[in-house]
N, C-alpha and C positions, 0 to 999 in steps of 0.2 A: 523302454522295451526290455523285458527280462524273461529269461527261461531258466528254471532251476530244476535239475533232475534229482531224483532220489530213488532209493530202493535197491541199489546195487549191493553186492556182497559176495560171500563165498558160498558155493553150492557144489555138490557132488554130481557127477554125470548122471543124468536121468531125472534129476530134481527140477524144481521150478522156481522162478523168481518173477516178481512183477516190478517193473520200473514205472515211475511217474514223472511227469514234467509239469510244473506249475508255471503258467504264463501270466504276465502282467504288463501293463503299459500299452496295450494295443487291443484292437477288436478281434479277440481270439476266434470268434465264431465265423469270421469272414475269410480266414486264411487256412490253406492246406498246411499240414504238418508232416514232419518226417522224423524218423529215427535213423541214425547212422552209428557206426562203431569203428574204432581203430584199435587193432591188435598190436602188441609190441613189435616194432620193426616193420610194420606194414602201413600202407596208405589207408586213410579213412575210406570206409565203404558204406554205401547206402544199404539200409536194412528193410525199411517199410515206409509207406506213405499213406496218408488218409486225406480225403478232400474235406472242404469246410463243413459239409453236411454229414460226413461219416459214411456215405453210401459207396464211395469209390475208394477201394483199398487195393494196394499192390504190395507184393513182398519180393525180396530177393530169393532166388531159388534155394539158397543155402539155409533159409529159415522157414520156407513155405511149409505149412502143415504143423509147425511147432510153435511159432510165434503168432500172437494176435495183437494188432494195433487197434486202439479205440480212443475215443475222445468224449469229454463231457463239456459241452459248450457253456452251460450255465456255471459250472465250477471252474471253467478255464483250465482244464487239465487234459493232458495227453497221457496215455498209458501204453505199456508194452508188456503183455503177458508172455513169458518165455517158459515153455514146457520142454521136457525131454532134452535138457541142456547137455551140450557136448563140450569137451575141453576146448575145441576150436571156436567156441562162442566166447571165450575169454577175451575181453576187450574193454576199453572205455566206451560207454554208450552216451550218445549226445542226441538231444532233440533239437530241431531246427525248423525255422520257417524263413523263407527268403534269405536275407543275409544275417539273420540273428541266430546265434548258437548259445546253448547252455554251457556250463562249465564241465559237464560230463560226470558220469558215475561209473565206478569200476565194477565190473562183473568178472569173477574168477571162478572157473569150473575145473574141479579136480577129477582125475580119472579113478 
């Protein structure tokens, strides 16, 4: 079972980034998926969730209206489109399902 994130990088406030998470080793289409993030010196926090069908989606209040979570079950990928980025979005972003976590991808937003 493996999750591998990609797409992080450096952005200026107001810009956009899209993160991807490639899944392998399990039946991706059967599992709900999540994005979390951990900012320097802070605890890891939940960002967004999507159910196995892609129909039920939830967001943390801090990203609602700016971030969009999506999945492609045939490609076994999870995505997070991040728009109108803010410096407080700076964090390592992780995809997760049940007790499996990716290694994370760094997102840095400058003001």
